[in-house]
N, C-alpha and C positions, 0 to 999 in steps of 0.2 A: 418476536416479542415486542411489546410496547417500549418506546424509549424511556429511559430513566434519567432523572436529574439528581445527582448526589449532592445534597446540601446538608445532610446530617448523618451520623453513624448508622442510623436506622435504614438508610437507603443503600448501604454498601452491599448487603447480601443479595439484593435484587440485581445490582450492578454486576457482581461477580457471576451470577447465574447467566446473565446476558453474554458475558465474555466466554464462559464455558460452553455455551450453546454454539457459538461461532456460526459459520467458519470465520467471519471477519466482522469486527465491530469498529466503527469510527467513533472515537472518543474526543470530545471537546473539553479542554481544561480552560477555565475562565475565572474571572474575578468580577464581582459586582461593581467595584470602584474603578474598573478599567474601561475607559472610553472606547478603546479599540474593540474590546470584547462586546460592548453594547452594540456597536455598529455591526460587528461580525454576526451577532445573533440575529439582528434585524435583516441584514442584507443577504446572508448566506444560510446560516443554521436553520432559521425558521422555515426557509423554502425547502430545505432538505427534509425537515420533519413533516412538511405538508405534501411532499411528493408522493403521489399514489403508486408510482412505479418503483419505489425504493425496494431493493433486495438485500441490502446490508443492514446490520443492526446499528442503531445510533444510541449514544449515551453521552451525558455531559457530567462533569465533576467540578464543583466549586473548588478553587485552589486550596482552601484550608481543610478540605476533606481528602485530598489526594493521598496524604500520608496514611490514611486508613484503608487504602485499596491496594490491590496487587500491582498498581502502576506507580507506586511511591518512588521508585528509582528511575523513572522515565527521565531521559536527558532532554530537558527543554530549558530555554533561556528566559521565556516570558509568557505573557498572555495576550491574546488567545493562542493556544497551541492545539493542534489536532494530531492525535495518535491513530495509527492503523494497527489494531490488536487482533491476534489470532486466537483460536480456541485454546492454545497453550498458554494464553495470557501474557505472551511476549509481544512487545511493541516493535514494529518494523524499524530498521535503522536506515538513515539516509545521509548522504554527504552534507556537510555543514558549510555551504557557501564558499567552496574553494579552499577550505582549511583542511588540515589533516585529521581534524576531529570528526566525530559522527554525532548525529542528533536523532531523536525519536520524533521530532516534529515534522509532519508531512510538509514538504516544501511548496506545494501548490495549493495549500488550503484556502488562500485568499480568493482563488478563482471559482466563482459559482459554476461556471461551465465545466471545469474539470471535476469539481466535487459532485455535481449532478451526474456527470458521465460515470464516475466511479460507483456511486451508491445505487445506480439503476442497472448495473450490469451484473449478470450471473457471476458469482465468484469463480466458477469453474471455467468461464469463458473469457474472463478479463485479460488473460495472458495473450489471447489471440486477437485482441482488438487493436488494429494498426493505428486508428485515429487517436486512441488513448495514448499510445506510445508517443505520438508526436506532441501531445499536450504536456508530457512530463519532462522536466529538465533532466538531461542525461547526466550520469555520474561523471566526475572528473577522472575517475579511475577507469581506463579503457578496458581493463581485464574483467570479464564477468566473474561474479562470485561463484567459484567452482563447487562450493558445497550446496548451493541453492538448486532447487528443482528447476527443470527447464520446461518450456511450453509443450502443449499437446494434451488432449483430453485424458489419455491414460495416465500420463505422468502426474497431472494435476489431481486426478482421482486417487492415485497412490499416495500423493503428498497429503491429501486431506485425511486419508485413513491413518496416516502416521503422525498426524498433527502438524504437518509441515507445509500446509497450504500457504501460510503466511510467508514462509521462506521463498516460495515460488512467486508470490505477489511482490515481495521485496526485491527479488532479482529483476522482475519486470519493471518496477517503478524506477530502479536505479540504472536502467539502461542495459541490463543483461539480455533482455529480450527472449524470444523463443528460439529453440534450436532450429537451424536451417534444415530444409528438407534434404534427405539424402539424394545424391546424384544417381541417376540410372547408369547401367553399364555402358550404354551408348554415349551418355554425357561424359563419363569418365574417360572413355576412349578418345573422344573429340578433344577434351582438355589436354590429354597426354600428347596427342598429335600436334596441337598448337604449341606446346612447350618444346617439342622436338624441332619444330620448324623455326622457332625463335632462336634456339641454340645454333642451328645450322647457318642462320643469317649473321650470327655474331662472329 
């Protein structure tokens, strides 16, 4: 669908349709009077809109219209802020700069390289993109979110059917990563043997 810029209540219905279509919509919350927002739209957002390889939905909301949308409870501190929203209309949650709090503002939104990398990838394949993992700041919480879906094509497909693709993306962005490949019987045997050898040397 074509990107929508919500500047009046009349634009809200189209915005909500884009979110519902999913599977992922990148939402920019901005203000006309905000100098940082003007520069962000010029240096980053305009390039995302013009990118012919874009695979994710894009939408923007002027700050005074946010309360009229499903994103009115988004946890953001200022403008511009970028939300990663799933077809369930829930915004992904990220660590808030080392604090115990969480934010819905995507932490690497200021990087054109990261944003282009994200919007041009197939949502079903983004979890298995090693380079993208390196571009995202890892969560301060070393424990992966247990309730989130893990990587792999089948798991992502199931997540999408259940409306949980966003949770898989959230886990990916916050450092949960993909599930490691299972060891073969031979690898498990070799690992067990190494452990036994270490015990004997102790």
